[in-house]
N, C-alpha and C positions, 0 to 999 in steps of 0.2 A: 503494499499500499504506499503510495507517494503522497506526502503531505506538502501542500503549497502554503507559502506564508504570505500575507499581506502587509508584512511589517516592513516593507521596502523603506529605506531611508531616502528621503528627497534631497538631491544634492542640487545646490544652487551656486551661482557665480557672482562675484561682485568686483568692482574696480576700486582701486586706491591708487591714487597719483597716476591714473592712466594704465595701470597694469592690472590684467585679469587674475583674480585669485578664486579658488574654490572654497566651499564652506567647510573643508576640512582644516583650513588654516585658522588658528586662533588670533583674533584681533584684540589688542590690549589698548587701554586707555593709558594716559601719563601716569595716573596714580597705581594702575594695575602693573605697568611696566617698572615703576619705582619698587613697588613691592617684591617683584620678581628679581630685579637687580640689587635689592637691599640697598637702596640710596633713597634720597628724598624726592619728591615729585619736581621740585625746582631744579634739582640736578639733572633729571631726565629731560625736562624742557630745554634747559640750557645746552645740554649736548646735542639735542635734536637741532636747535637753531644754529648751532656750530658745525653740524654735519658730523658730529664724532660718533654717533649711533645710527643705524638705519631707522628713518621715521618718515611718515607720509602726512603731510599737511591736508586737512579738509578745508575748503573754501569757507571763508567767512568775511563779512564786511568789516568788522572792527578788530577783531583778534584772530590768530590762527589756532584751530584745534588740531592736535596731533594725535595719530594712531600709530600703533607699533605691532608688527607681526612678530609673534613669538619665535617663529622659525627662523627669522632673521636675527633676533636677539641671541637665540641659541647659536646660530652660525658664527656670529661675532665673538661669543664667549668661548667657542670650541672650534678655532680654525683648523683646517686640515694640517695634519703634521708634514713638515718637510723631511722628516727623517728617511734617509734612504734615497732621497733624490740627489743627484749631483755627486754621489759618492764614487770614488774610484776604487774598485776592488782589486786588491793584489792577488795573483795567482801564486799559490805555493808550489814549489817542485818537489 
């Protein structure tokens, strides 16, 4: 007997700063990003303005509202290792 499920998860897409993302990516506010990075929200906003962390401004007339993708913050915190690249391996005889 085959059982079918109607519990399909609906997937949606959204755009941040002109880039298409899917619903699997977690979008954080400045306060949430600050908690995640263990710094103050003012620090996160300052870093965003300076371009020191990946951030996406939302349009606003008087002030900018920033959003942060958790996956981009993770990538910033854990850059790929360069170990093993560019090494010259000596052959032993």
